[in-house]
CHARMM internal coordinates of N, CA and C (Angstrom, degrees):
IC EDIT
DIST 1 N 1 CA 1.4416
DIST 1 CA 1 C 1.5182
ANGL 1 N 1 CA 1 C 110.17
DIST 1 C 2 N 1.3072
ANGL 1 CA 1 C 2 N 114.26
DIHE 1 N 1 CA 1 C 2 N 153.88
DIST 2 N 2 CA 1.4498
ANGL 1 C 2 N 2 CA 119.68
DIHE 1 CA 1 C 2 N 2 CA 179.84
DIST 2 CA 2 C 1.5234
ANGL 2 N 2 CA 2 C 110.18
DIHE 1 C 2 N 2 CA 2 C -80.39
DIST 2 C 3 N 1.2979
ANGL 2 CA 2 C 3 N 116.88
DIHE 2 N 2 CA 2 C 3 N 142.95
DIST 3 N 3 CA 1.4638
ANGL 2 C 3 N 3 CA 122.40
DIHE 2 CA 2 C 3 N 3 CA -179.72
DIST 3 CA 3 C 1.5242
ANGL 3 N 3 CA 3 C 111.68
DIHE 2 C 3 N 3 CA 3 C -98.29
DIST 3 C 4 N 1.3413
ANGL 3 CA 3 C 4 N 118.10
DIHE 3 N 3 CA 3 C 4 N 11.99
DIST 4 N 4 CA 1.4509
ANGL 3 C 4 N 4 CA 121.06
DIHE 3 CA 3 C 4 N 4 CA -177.73
DIST 4 CA 4 C 1.5272
ANGL 4 N 4 CA 4 C 109.88
DIHE 3 C 4 N 4 CA 4 C -73.06
DIST 4 C 5 N 1.3206
ANGL 4 CA 4 C 5 N 116.94
DIHE 4 N 4 CA 4 C 5 N 133.86
DIST 5 N 5 CA 1.4580
ANGL 4 C 5 N 5 CA 122.46
DIHE 4 CA 4 C 5 N 5 CA 177.98
DIST 5 CA 5 C 1.5304
ANGL 5 N 5 CA 5 C 108.13
DIHE 4 C 5 N 5 CA 5 C -91.61
DIST 5 C 6 N 1.3253
ANGL 5 CA 5 C 6 N 115.22
DIHE 5 N 5 CA 5 C 6 N 128.54
DIST 6 N 6 CA 1.4625
ANGL 5 C 6 N 6 CA 120.78
DIHE 5 CA 5 C 6 N 6 CA -179.45
DIST 6 CA 6 C 1.5193
ANGL 6 N 6 CA 6 C 108.20
DIHE 5 C 6 N 6 CA 6 C -95.15
DIST 6 C 7 N 1.3216
ANGL 6 CA 6 C 7 N 115.37
DIHE 6 N 6 CA 6 C 7 N 121.58
DIST 7 N 7 CA 1.4647
ANGL 6 C 7 N 7 CA 119.70
DIHE 6 CA 6 C 7 N 7 CA -178.08
DIST 7 CA 7 C 1.5351
ANGL 7 N 7 CA 7 C 110.60
DIHE 6 C 7 N 7 CA 7 C -94.71
DIST 7 C 8 N 1.3191
ANGL 7 CA 7 C 8 N 115.16
DIHE 7 N 7 CA 7 C 8 N 172.56
DIST 8 N 8 CA 1.4575
ANGL 7 C 8 N 8 CA 121.25
DIHE 7 CA 7 C 8 N 8 CA 179.90
DIST 8 CA 8 C 1.5292
ANGL 8 N 8 CA 8 C 110.91
DIHE 7 C 8 N 8 CA 8 C -64.77
DIST 8 C 9 N 1.3072
ANGL 8 CA 8 C 9 N 117.35
DIHE 8 N 8 CA 8 C 9 N -37.34
DIST 9 N 9 CA 1.4699
ANGL 8 C 9 N 9 CA 120.29
DIHE 8 CA 8 C 9 N 9 CA 179.53
DIST 9 CA 9 C 1.5198
ANGL 9 N 9 CA 9 C 111.29
DIHE 8 C 9 N 9 CA 9 C -67.13
DIST 9 C 10 N 1.3539
ANGL 9 CA 9 C 10 N 116.51
DIHE 9 N 9 CA 9 C 10 N -34.13
DIST 10 N 10 CA 1.4667
ANGL 9 C 10 N 10 CA 119.54
DIHE 9 CA 9 C 10 N 10 CA 175.93
DIST 10 CA 10 C 1.5277
ANGL 10 N 10 CA 10 C 110.73
DIHE 9 C 10 N 10 CA 10 C -63.22
DIST 10 C 11 N 1.3346
ANGL 10 CA 10 C 11 N 116.34
DIHE 10 N 10 CA 10 C 11 N -42.81
DIST 11 N 11 CA 1.4587
ANGL 10 C 11 N 11 CA 120.10
DIHE 10 CA 10 C 11 N 11 CA 179.13
DIST 11 CA 11 C 1.5259
ANGL 11 N 11 CA 11 C 111.50
DIHE 10 C 11 N 11 CA 11 C -66.25
DIST 11 C 12 N 1.3291
ANGL 11 CA 11 C 12 N 117.10
DIHE 11 N 11 CA 11 C 12 N -43.20
DIST 12 N 12 CA 1.4613
ANGL 11 C 12 N 12 CA 120.10
DIHE 11 CA 11 C 12 N 12 CA 178.83
DIST 12 CA 12 C 1.5216
ANGL 12 N 12 CA 12 C 110.96
DIHE 11 C 12 N 12 CA 12 C -61.45
DIST 12 C 13 N 1.3115
ANGL 12 CA 12 C 13 N 116.30
DIHE 12 N 12 CA 12 C 13 N -41.45
DIST 13 N 13 CA 1.4625
ANGL 12 C 13 N 13 CA 120.32
DIHE 12 CA 12 C 13 N 13 CA 179.44
DIST 13 CA 13 C 1.5217
ANGL 13 N 13 CA 13 C 111.47
DIHE 12 C 13 N 13 CA 13 C -65.40
DIST 13 C 14 N 1.3230
ANGL 13 CA 13 C 14 N 116.77
DIHE 13 N 13 CA 13 C 14 N -39.82
DIST 14 N 14 CA 1.4640
ANGL 13 C 14 N 14 CA 120.47
DIHE 13 CA 13 C 14 N 14 CA 179.00
DIST 14 CA 14 C 1.5307
ANGL 14 N 14 CA 14 C 111.01
DIHE 13 C 14 N 14 CA 14 C -66.06
DIST 14 C 15 N 1.3391
ANGL 14 CA 14 C 15 N 117.06
DIHE 14 N 14 CA 14 C 15 N -42.04
DIST 15 N 15 CA 1.4630
ANGL 14 C 15 N 15 CA 120.05
DIHE 14 CA 14 C 15 N 15 CA 178.59
DIST 15 CA 15 C 1.5188
ANGL 15 N 15 CA 15 C 111.51
DIHE 14 C 15 N 15 CA 15 C -66.10
DIST 15 C 16 N 1.3308
ANGL 15 CA 15 C 16 N 117.56
DIHE 15 N 15 CA 15 C 16 N -38.80
DIST 16 N 16 CA 1.4554
ANGL 15 C 16 N 16 CA 120.00
DIHE 15 CA 15 C 16 N 16 CA 177.63
DIST 16 CA 16 C 1.5176
ANGL 16 N 16 CA 16 C 111.24
DIHE 15 C 16 N 16 CA 16 C -64.51
DIST 16 C 17 N 1.3101
ANGL 16 CA 16 C 17 N 117.38
DIHE 16 N 16 CA 16 C 17 N -38.00
DIST 17 N 17 CA 1.4613
ANGL 16 C 17 N 17 CA 120.45
DIHE 16 CA 16 C 17 N 17 CA 178.01
DIST 17 CA 17 C 1.5200
ANGL 17 N 17 CA 17 C 111.12
DIHE 16 C 17 N 17 CA 17 C -69.22
DIST 17 C 18 N 1.3309
ANGL 17 CA 17 C 18 N 116.55
DIHE 17 N 17 CA 17 C 18 N -37.16
DIST 18 N 18 CA 1.4683
ANGL 17 C 18 N 18 CA 120.26
DIHE 17 CA 17 C 18 N 18 CA -176.70
DIST 18 CA 18 C 1.5262
ANGL 18 N 18 CA 18 C 111.46
DIHE 17 C 18 N 18 CA 18 C -75.99
DIST 18 C 19 N 1.3321
ANGL 18 CA 18 C 19 N 117.51
DIHE 18 N 18 CA 18 C 19 N -48.87
DIST 19 N 19 CA 1.4581
ANGL 18 C 19 N 19 CA 121.49
DIHE 18 CA 18 C 19 N 19 CA -175.42
DIST 19 CA 19 C 1.5173
ANGL 19 N 19 CA 19 C 113.26
DIHE 18 C 19 N 19 CA 19 C -91.48
DIST 19 C 20 N 1.2858
ANGL 19 CA 19 C 20 N 117.97
DIHE 19 N 19 CA 19 C 20 N -17.36
DIST 20 N 20 CA 1.4574
ANGL 19 C 20 N 20 CA 121.06
DIHE 19 CA 19 C 20 N 20 CA -177.44
DIST 20 CA 20 C 1.5131
ANGL 20 N 20 CA 20 C 110.25
DIHE 19 C 20 N 20 CA 20 C 88.29
DIST 20 C 21 N 1.2887
ANGL 20 CA 20 C 21 N 115.63
DIHE 20 N 20 CA 20 C 21 N 159.77
DIST 21 N 21 CA 1.4624
ANGL 20 C 21 N 21 CA 119.89
DIHE 20 CA 20 C 21 N 21 CA -179.54
DIST 21 CA 21 C 1.5215
ANGL 21 N 21 CA 21 C 108.52
DIHE 20 C 21 N 21 CA 21 C -82.09
DIST 21 C 22 N 1.3143
ANGL 21 CA 21 C 22 N 116.06
DIHE 21 N 21 CA 21 C 22 N 132.56
DIST 22 N 22 CA 1.4638
ANGL 21 C 22 N 22 CA 120.07
DIHE 21 CA 21 C 22 N 22 CA -179.07
DIST 22 CA 22 C 1.5175
ANGL 22 N 22 CA 22 C 109.88
DIHE 21 C 22 N 22 CA 22 C -95.38
DIST 22 C 23 N 1.3056
ANGL 22 CA 22 C 23 N 114.89
DIHE 22 N 22 CA 22 C 23 N 150.17
DIST 23 N 23 CA 1.4521
ANGL 22 C 23 N 23 CA 121.07
DIHE 22 CA 22 C 23 N 23 CA 177.48
DIST 23 CA 23 C 1.5231
ANGL 23 N 23 CA 23 C 109.82
DIHE 22 C 23 N 23 CA 23 C -83.25
DIST 23 C 24 N 1.3239
ANGL 23 CA 23 C 24 N 117.03
DIHE 23 N 23 CA 23 C 24 N 165.06
DIST 24 N 24 CA 1.4640
ANGL 23 C 24 N 24 CA 121.10
DIHE 23 CA 23 C 24 N 24 CA -175.90
DIST 24 CA 24 C 1.5269
ANGL 24 N 24 CA 24 C 112.01
DIHE 23 C 24 N 24 CA 24 C -64.60
DIST 24 C 25 N 1.3269
ANGL 24 CA 24 C 25 N 119.06
DIHE 24 N 24 CA 24 C 25 N -44.54
DIST 25 N 25 CA 1.4608
ANGL 24 C 25 N 25 CA 122.30
DIHE 24 CA 24 C 25 N 25 CA -177.00
DIST 25 CA 25 C 1.5108
ANGL 25 N 25 CA 25 C 114.18
DIHE 24 C 25 N 25 CA 25 C -94.43
DIST 25 C 26 N 1.3032
ANGL 25 CA 25 C 26 N 117.16
DIHE 25 N 25 CA 25 C 26 N 9.56
DIST 26 N 26 CA 1.4625
ANGL 25 C 26 N 26 CA 120.52
DIHE 25 CA 25 C 26 N 26 CA -174.97
DIST 26 CA 26 C 1.5284
ANGL 26 N 26 CA 26 C 111.86
DIHE 25 C 26 N 26 CA 26 C -67.65
DIST 26 C 27 N 1.3161
ANGL 26 CA 26 C 27 N 118.56
DIHE 26 N 26 CA 26 C 27 N -39.40
DIST 27 N 27 CA 1.4632
ANGL 26 C 27 N 27 CA 120.63
DIHE 26 CA 26 C 27 N 27 CA -178.50
DIST 27 CA 27 C 1.5250
ANGL 27 N 27 CA 27 C 110.97
DIHE 26 C 27 N 27 CA 27 C -67.81
DIST 27 C 28 N 1.3350
ANGL 27 CA 27 C 28 N 117.40
DIHE 27 N 27 CA 27 C 28 N -37.62
DIST 28 N 28 CA 1.4578
ANGL 27 C 28 N 28 CA 120.56
DIHE 27 CA 27 C 28 N 28 CA 177.90
DIST 28 CA 28 C 1.5232
ANGL 28 N 28 CA 28 C 110.77
DIHE 27 C 28 N 28 CA 28 C -66.42
DIST 28 C 29 N 1.3095
ANGL 28 CA 28 C 29 N 117.08
DIHE 28 N 28 CA 28 C 29 N -40.41
DIST 29 N 29 CA 1.4622
ANGL 28 C 29 N 29 CA 120.67
DIHE 28 CA 28 C 29 N 29 CA -179.34
DIST 29 CA 29 C 1.5284
ANGL 29 N 29 CA 29 C 110.95
DIHE 28 C 29 N 29 CA 29 C -67.84
DIST 29 C 30 N 1.3248
ANGL 29 CA 29 C 30 N 117.10
DIHE 29 N 29 CA 29 C 30 N -38.71
DIST 30 N 30 CA 1.4598
ANGL 29 C 30 N 30 CA 119.25
DIHE 29 CA 29 C 30 N 30 CA -179.60
DIST 30 CA 30 C 1.5197
ANGL 30 N 30 CA 30 C 111.04
DIHE 29 C 30 N 30 CA 30 C -69.77
DIST 30 C 31 N 1.3443
ANGL 30 CA 30 C 31 N 118.58
DIHE 30 N 30 CA 30 C 31 N -36.73
DIST 31 N 31 CA 1.4628
ANGL 30 C 31 N 31 CA 119.69
DIHE 30 CA 30 C 31 N 31 CA 178.16
DIST 31 CA 31 C 1.5266
ANGL 31 N 31 CA 31 C 110.18
DIHE 30 C 31 N 31 CA 31 C -69.11
DIST 31 C 32 N 1.3204
ANGL 31 CA 31 C 32 N 116.89
DIHE 31 N 31 CA 31 C 32 N -36.02
DIST 32 N 32 CA 1.4625
ANGL 31 C 32 N 32 CA 120.45
DIHE 31 CA 31 C 32 N 32 CA 176.81
DIST 32 CA 32 C 1.5307
ANGL 32 N 32 CA 32 C 110.25
DIHE 31 C 32 N 32 CA 32 C -65.90
DIST 32 C 33 N 1.3144
ANGL 32 CA 32 C 33 N 116.93
DIHE 32 N 32 CA 32 C 33 N -38.25
DIST 33 N 33 CA 1.4609
ANGL 32 C 33 N 33 CA 121.34
DIHE 32 CA 32 C 33 N 33 CA 177.47
DIST 33 CA 33 C 1.5280
ANGL 33 N 33 CA 33 C 111.08
DIHE 32 C 33 N 33 CA 33 C -64.76
DIST 33 C 34 N 1.3171
ANGL 33 CA 33 C 34 N 117.21
DIHE 33 N 33 CA 33 C 34 N -39.96
DIST 34 N 34 CA 1.4672
ANGL 33 C 34 N 34 CA 121.14
DIHE 33 CA 33 C 34 N 34 CA 179.37
DIST 34 CA 34 C 1.5225
ANGL 34 N 34 CA 34 C 110.19
DIHE 33 C 34 N 34 CA 34 C -65.91
DIST 34 C 35 N 1.3252
ANGL 34 CA 34 C 35 N 117.55
DIHE 34 N 34 CA 34 C 35 N -43.21
DIST 35 N 35 CA 1.4653
ANGL 34 C 35 N 35 CA 120.75
DIHE 34 CA 34 C 35 N 35 CA 178.42
DIST 35 CA 35 C 1.5199
ANGL 35 N 35 CA 35 C 110.24
DIHE 34 C 35 N 35 CA 35 C -63.91
DIST 35 C 36 N 1.3207
ANGL 35 CA 35 C 36 N 117.70
DIHE 35 N 35 CA 35 C 36 N -43.59
DIST 36 N 36 CA 1.4625
ANGL 35 C 36 N 36 CA 121.11
DIHE 35 CA 35 C 36 N 36 CA 178.89
DIST 36 CA 36 C 1.5182
ANGL 36 N 36 CA 36 C 112.44
DIHE 35 C 36 N 36 CA 36 C -62.34
DIST 36 C 37 N 1.3210
ANGL 36 CA 36 C 37 N 116.73
DIHE 36 N 36 CA 36 C 37 N -41.95
DIST 37 N 37 CA 1.4658
ANGL 36 C 37 N 37 CA 120.36
DIHE 36 CA 36 C 37 N 37 CA 178.95
DIST 37 CA 37 C 1.5239
ANGL 37 N 37 CA 37 C 110.94
DIHE 36 C 37 N 37 CA 37 C -65.78
DIST 37 C 38 N 1.3279
ANGL 37 CA 37 C 38 N 117.36
DIHE 37 N 37 CA 37 C 38 N -37.85
DIST 38 N 38 CA 1.4619
ANGL 37 C 38 N 38 CA 121.17
DIHE 37 CA 37 C 38 N 38 CA 178.70
DIST 38 CA 38 C 1.5219
ANGL 38 N 38 CA 38 C 111.07
DIHE 37 C 38 N 38 CA 38 C -65.25
DIST 38 C 39 N 1.3171
ANGL 38 CA 38 C 39 N 116.67
DIHE 38 N 38 CA 38 C 39 N -43.47
DIST 39 N 39 CA 1.4629
ANGL 38 C 39 N 39 CA 120.36
DIHE 38 CA 38 C 39 N 39 CA 178.40
DIST 39 CA 39 C 1.5229
ANGL 39 N 39 CA 39 C 110.39
DIHE 38 C 39 N 39 CA 39 C -64.08
DIST 39 C 40 N 1.3182
ANGL 39 CA 39 C 40 N 117.07
DIHE 39 N 39 CA 39 C 40 N -41.73
DIST 40 N 40 CA 1.4618
ANGL 39 C 40 N 40 CA 121.00
DIHE 39 CA 39 C 40 N 40 CA 179.36
DIST 40 CA 40 C 1.5285
ANGL 40 N 40 CA 40 C 111.39
DIHE 39 C 40 N 40 CA 40 C -62.09
DIST 40 C 41 N 1.3174
ANGL 40 CA 40 C 41 N 117.02
DIHE 40 N 40 CA 40 C 41 N -43.69
DIST 41 N 41 CA 1.4705
ANGL 40 C 41 N 41 CA 120.62
DIHE 40 CA 40 C 41 N 41 CA 178.68
DIST 41 CA 41 C 1.5233
ANGL 41 N 41 CA 41 C 110.09
DIHE 40 C 41 N 41 CA 41 C -63.81
DIST 41 C 42 N 1.3279
ANGL 41 CA 41 C 42 N 117.51
DIHE 41 N 41 CA 41 C 42 N -40.10
DIST 42 N 42 CA 1.4602
ANGL 41 C 42 N 42 CA 120.95
DIHE 41 CA 41 C 42 N 42 CA 177.42
DIST 42 CA 42 C 1.5153
ANGL 42 N 42 CA 42 C 112.32
DIHE 41 C 42 N 42 CA 42 C -62.23
DIST 42 C 43 N 1.3211
ANGL 42 CA 42 C 43 N 116.62
DIHE 42 N 42 CA 42 C 43 N -42.44
DIST 43 N 43 CA 1.4643
ANGL 42 C 43 N 43 CA 120.65
DIHE 42 CA 42 C 43 N 43 CA 178.75
DIST 43 CA 43 C 1.5319
ANGL 43 N 43 CA 43 C 110.91
DIHE 42 C 43 N 43 CA 43 C -65.16
DIST 43 C 44 N 1.3130
ANGL 43 CA 43 C 44 N 117.34
DIHE 43 N 43 CA 43 C 44 N -40.64
DIST 44 N 44 CA 1.4703
ANGL 43 C 44 N 44 CA 120.54
DIHE 43 CA 43 C 44 N 44 CA 178.82
DIST 44 CA 44 C 1.5254
ANGL 44 N 44 CA 44 C 110.72
DIHE 43 C 44 N 44 CA 44 C -64.23
DIST 44 C 45 N 1.3231
ANGL 44 CA 44 C 45 N 117.40
DIHE 44 N 44 CA 44 C 45 N -43.06
DIST 45 N 45 CA 1.4746
ANGL 44 C 45 N 45 CA 120.65
DIHE 44 CA 44 C 45 N 45 CA 179.68
DIST 45 CA 45 C 1.5280
ANGL 45 N 45 CA 45 C 110.07
DIHE 44 C 45 N 45 CA 45 C -64.91
DIST 45 C 46 N 1.3389
ANGL 45 CA 45 C 46 N 117.00
DIHE 45 N 45 CA 45 C 46 N -44.41
DIST 46 N 46 CA 1.4593
ANGL 45 C 46 N 46 CA 120.42
DIHE 45 CA 45 C 46 N 46 CA 178.56
DIST 46 CA 46 C 1.5293
ANGL 46 N 46 CA 46 C 110.87
DIHE 45 C 46 N 46 CA 46 C -62.62
DIST 46 C 47 N 1.3319
ANGL 46 CA 46 C 47 N 117.34
DIHE 46 N 46 CA 46 C 47 N -41.75
DIST 47 N 47 CA 1.4604
ANGL 46 C 47 N 47 CA 120.84
DIHE 46 CA 46 C 47 N 47 CA 178.68
DIST 47 CA 47 C 1.5246
ANGL 47 N 47 CA 47 C 112.10
DIHE 46 C 47 N 47 CA 47 C -63.01
DIST 47 C 48 N 1.3220
ANGL 47 CA 47 C 48 N 116.59
DIHE 47 N 47 CA 47 C 48 N -42.34
DIST 48 N 48 CA 1.4728
ANGL 47 C 48 N 48 CA 119.97
DIHE 47 CA 47 C 48 N 48 CA 178.62
DIST 48 CA 48 C 1.5275
ANGL 48 N 48 CA 48 C 110.64
DIHE 47 C 48 N 48 CA 48 C -64.09
DIST 48 C 49 N 1.3294
ANGL 48 CA 48 C 49 N 116.94
DIHE 48 N 48 CA 48 C 49 N -40.34
DIST 49 N 49 CA 1.4597
ANGL 48 C 49 N 49 CA 120.45
DIHE 48 CA 48 C 49 N 49 CA 177.98
DIST 49 CA 49 C 1.5293
ANGL 49 N 49 CA 49 C 110.87
DIHE 48 C 49 N 49 CA 49 C -63.29
DIST 49 C 50 N 1.3372
ANGL 49 CA 49 C 50 N 116.42
DIHE 49 N 49 CA 49 C 50 N -45.02
DIST 50 N 50 CA 1.4570
ANGL 49 C 50 N 50 CA 120.74
DIHE 49 CA 49 C 50 N 50 CA -178.53
DIST 50 CA 50 C 1.5205
ANGL 50 N 50 CA 50 C 111.74
DIHE 49 C 50 N 50 CA 50 C -64.95
DIST 50 C 51 N 1.3108
ANGL 50 CA 50 C 51 N 117.33
DIHE 50 N 50 CA 50 C 51 N -44.10
DIST 51 N 51 CA 1.4633
ANGL 50 C 51 N 51 CA 121.09
DIHE 50 CA 50 C 51 N 51 CA 179.36
DIST 51 CA 51 C 1.5283
ANGL 51 N 51 CA 51 C 110.39
DIHE 50 C 51 N 51 CA 51 C -64.58
DIST 51 C 52 N 1.3092
ANGL 51 CA 51 C 52 N 117.69
DIHE 51 N 51 CA 51 C 52 N -41.36
DIST 52 N 52 CA 1.4657
ANGL 51 C 52 N 52 CA 120.95
DIHE 51 CA 51 C 52 N 52 CA 178.88
DIST 52 CA 52 C 1.5123
ANGL 52 N 52 CA 52 C 112.26
DIHE 51 C 52 N 52 CA 52 C -65.51
DIST 52 C 53 N 1.3228
ANGL 52 CA 52 C 53 N 116.09
DIHE 52 N 52 CA 52 C 53 N -39.75
DIST 53 N 53 CA 1.4558
ANGL 52 C 53 N 53 CA 119.86
DIHE 52 CA 52 C 53 N 53 CA 179.10
DIST 53 CA 53 C 1.5300
ANGL 53 N 53 CA 53 C 110.75
DIHE 52 C 53 N 53 CA 53 C -66.39
DIST 53 C 54 N 1.3235
ANGL 53 CA 53 C 54 N 116.19
DIHE 53 N 53 CA 53 C 54 N -41.19
DIST 54 N 54 CA 1.4679
ANGL 53 C 54 N 54 CA 120.47
DIHE 53 CA 53 C 54 N 54 CA -179.74
DIST 54 CA 54 C 1.5231
ANGL 54 N 54 CA 54 C 110.89
DIHE 53 C 54 N 54 CA 54 C -67.19
DIST 54 C 55 N 1.3224
ANGL 54 CA 54 C 55 N 117.44
DIHE 54 N 54 CA 54 C 55 N -42.28
DIST 55 N 55 CA 1.4676
ANGL 54 C 55 N 55 CA 119.23
DIHE 54 CA 54 C 55 N 55 CA -179.28
DIST 55 CA 55 C 1.5207
ANGL 55 N 55 CA 55 C 110.62
DIHE 54 C 55 N 55 CA 55 C -67.92
DIST 55 C 56 N 1.3225
ANGL 55 CA 55 C 56 N 117.26
DIHE 55 N 55 CA 55 C 56 N -29.74
DIST 56 N 56 CA 1.4669
ANGL 55 C 56 N 56 CA 119.87
DIHE 55 CA 55 C 56 N 56 CA 175.77
DIST 56 CA 56 C 1.5104
ANGL 56 N 56 CA 56 C 111.68
DIHE 55 C 56 N 56 CA 56 C -66.18
DIST 56 C 57 N 1.3253
ANGL 56 CA 56 C 57 N 117.33
DIHE 56 N 56 CA 56 C 57 N -37.19
DIST 57 N 57 CA 1.4612
ANGL 56 C 57 N 57 CA 120.42
DIHE 56 CA 56 C 57 N 57 CA 178.01
DIST 57 CA 57 C 1.5247
ANGL 57 N 57 CA 57 C 110.94
DIHE 56 C 57 N 57 CA 57 C -70.52
DIST 57 C 58 N 1.3158
ANGL 57 CA 57 C 58 N 117.68
DIHE 57 N 57 CA 57 C 58 N -36.79
DIST 58 N 58 CA 1.4568
ANGL 57 C 58 N 58 CA 120.79
DIHE 57 CA 57 C 58 N 58 CA -178.26
DIST 58 CA 58 C 1.5261
ANGL 58 N 58 CA 58 C 112.02
DIHE 57 C 58 N 58 CA 58 C -72.16
DIST 58 C 59 N 1.3151
ANGL 58 CA 58 C 59 N 117.18
DIHE 58 N 58 CA 58 C 59 N -31.01
DIST 59 N 59 CA 1.4624
ANGL 58 C 59 N 59 CA 120.76
DIHE 58 CA 58 C 59 N 59 CA -175.70
DIST 59 CA 59 C 1.5266
ANGL 59 N 59 CA 59 C 113.29
DIHE 58 C 59 N 59 CA 59 C -95.36
DIST 59 C 60 N 1.3268
ANGL 59 CA 59 C 60 N 117.64
DIHE 59 N 59 CA 59 C 60 N -4.17
DIST 60 N 60 CA 1.4661
ANGL 59 C 60 N 60 CA 118.89
DIHE 59 CA 59 C 60 N 60 CA -178.36
DIST 60 CA 60 C 1.5329
ANGL 60 N 60 CA 60 C 109.92
DIHE 59 C 60 N 60 CA 60 C -75.15
DIST 60 C 61 N 1.3056
ANGL 60 CA 60 C 61 N 115.39
DIHE 60 N 60 CA 60 C 61 N 150.30
DIST 61 N 61 CA 1.4573
ANGL 60 C 61 N 61 CA 121.96
DIHE 60 CA 60 C 61 N 61 CA -176.17
DIST 61 CA 61 C 1.5239
ANGL 61 N 61 CA 61 C 109.57
DIHE 60 C 61 N 61 CA 61 C -104.17
DIST 61 C 62 N 1.3089
ANGL 61 CA 61 C 62 N 115.76
DIHE 61 N 61 CA 61 C 62 N 135.88
DIST 62 N 62 CA 1.4549
ANGL 61 C 62 N 62 CA 121.57
DIHE 61 CA 61 C 62 N 62 CA 176.13
DIST 62 CA 62 C 1.5324
ANGL 62 N 62 CA 62 C 107.29
DIHE 61 C 62 N 62 CA 62 C -109.84
DIST 62 C 63 N 1.3093
ANGL 62 CA 62 C 63 N 115.91
DIHE 62 N 62 CA 62 C 63 N 125.44
DIST 63 N 63 CA 1.4673
ANGL 62 C 63 N 63 CA 121.18
DIHE 62 CA 62 C 63 N 63 CA 179.71
DIST 63 CA 63 C 1.5184
ANGL 63 N 63 CA 63 C 108.62
DIHE 62 C 63 N 63 CA 63 C -104.50
DIST 63 C 64 N 1.3026
ANGL 63 CA 63 C 64 N 116.47
DIHE 63 N 63 CA 63 C 64 N 125.79
DIST 64 N 64 CA 1.4618
ANGL 63 C 64 N 64 CA 121.14
DIHE 63 CA 63 C 64 N 64 CA 179.18
DIST 64 CA 64 C 1.5110
ANGL 64 N 64 CA 64 C 109.21
DIHE 63 C 64 N 64 CA 64 C -110.44
DIST 64 C 65 N 1.2923
ANGL 64 CA 64 C 65 N 115.81
DIHE 64 N 64 CA 64 C 65 N 128.89
DIST 65 N 65 CA 1.4688
ANGL 64 C 65 N 65 CA 121.00
DIHE 64 CA 64 C 65 N 65 CA 179.89
DIST 65 CA 65 C 1.5348
ANGL 65 N 65 CA 65 C 107.69
DIHE 64 C 65 N 65 CA 65 C -108.29
DIST 65 C 66 N 1.3218
ANGL 65 CA 65 C 66 N 115.95
DIHE 65 N 65 CA 65 C 66 N 123.97
DIST 66 N 66 CA 1.4687
ANGL 65 C 66 N 66 CA 121.20
DIHE 65 CA 65 C 66 N 66 CA -179.58
DIST 66 CA 66 C 1.5249
ANGL 66 N 66 CA 66 C 109.42
DIHE 65 C 66 N 66 CA 66 C -115.66
DIST 66 C 67 N 1.2943
ANGL 66 CA 66 C 67 N 114.10
DIHE 66 N 66 CA 66 C 67 N 140.17
DIST 67 N 67 CA 1.4591
ANGL 66 C 67 N 67 CA 119.12
DIHE 66 CA 66 C 67 N 67 CA 174.08
DIST 67 CA 67 C 1.5222
ANGL 67 N 67 CA 67 C 108.68
DIHE 66 C 67 N 67 CA 67 C -101.84
DIST 67 C 68 N 1.2699
ANGL 67 CA 67 C 68 N 116.18
DIHE 67 N 67 CA 67 C 68 N 138.36
DIST 68 N 68 CA 1.4701
ANGL 67 C 68 N 68 CA 117.84
DIHE 67 CA 67 C 68 N 68 CA -179.87
DIST 68 CA 68 C 1.4992
ANGL 68 N 68 CA 68 C 112.32
DIHE 67 C 68 N 68 CA 68 C -112.18
END
COOR INIT
IC SEED 1 N 1 CA 1 C
IC BUILD
């Protein structure tokens, strides 16, 4: 086994090389993007539900029985 001691700076340097250096506002922008995408998906699902419900009402058949 190797007897090399791994320091905190070695780990930080390795993580920076692996993940890349992040910008200061990058985390805020990514969280805003996630919230926006979630809202968009919710609106699309709600719209599909509403359109399907409306088309079901328009295409349903009403049978009227009359006695003479």
